N, C-alpha and C positions, 0 to 999 in steps of 0.2 A: 360606513359607520351607520350603525342601526340606533333607532331613536326609542327602542323599546327596551334598553338596558341590557339585553342580551350580547354575548359575542356573535358577531359573523363568524361565516366560516373559515376564514383567515385567522382570526382571533382563535379560534376550537383549535385551526391546526397548528398554528403556533404554541399553544398552552399543552395539546399532546406532546410535540416535539421537543419543549423543555422538561416534561414529564418523564419522556423516555428517551434520554439523550443517548444512552449506550446503542439502543436499536437503531437512533438516526445515524451515528456516526458508523456503525458496522454496515449500515445498509448503504450509505454511501460510498464505503471503501469499497463494499462489494459491488456496487454498481460501477464504479473505477476500473476494478479489475477485470468485470466483463466487458465492458467496453473495449479495453487493451486488447482483451483475447480475441474478441470479434474481429477487430482491426486486423490481427495479424494474421487470422484465419482467414480473413479476406482477402488477404494480400496486398493490403497497404503498406505503404514504407512513410518514413518519417522524411522530411526534406526540409532544407533551410533556404532552397532557391525559390526567390519570391522576386515577382517584377510588375511592375505598373507601366505598361505601355504608355508613351509620350507625356509622363508626370515630371515635373521638376525635380522629382526624388531621383526617377530613373535616370534622368539627363545628368544630374550630378553622378551618379554611380557609373554611369558608364565614360565619363570624362575621368573620374578617379581610376577608372579600370586602364584607359589608354595611357593616362600620364604616369599610374603609378601601379604597376600590377601585382596583385597579389594583396594591396592595400584593401583592408577593410574585411578579409576573407575570416579572420581570426582574430580574438582579443582577449584581454584580460580583464575582469572587472576586479578592481581593488577597494575593498570600503575597510572604514575605520569608524570607531566609535569613540 
């Protein structure tokens, strides 16, 4: 926080973003598209295979896989308002 009454750098950035909303939104969308394209061009793949060795969660997942194969591999989320 500045004591001279003027806005700091973050305040100026926030004010600029508020005054140029469309530019900011288009910039973020463009960034997301470019990151996705870069990820695909570099050969990256999306995966949901995640493990945490020697963690309680991994031990639970391993037990579940032994006793109920296929459990937890897919699911449906239902929400109601």
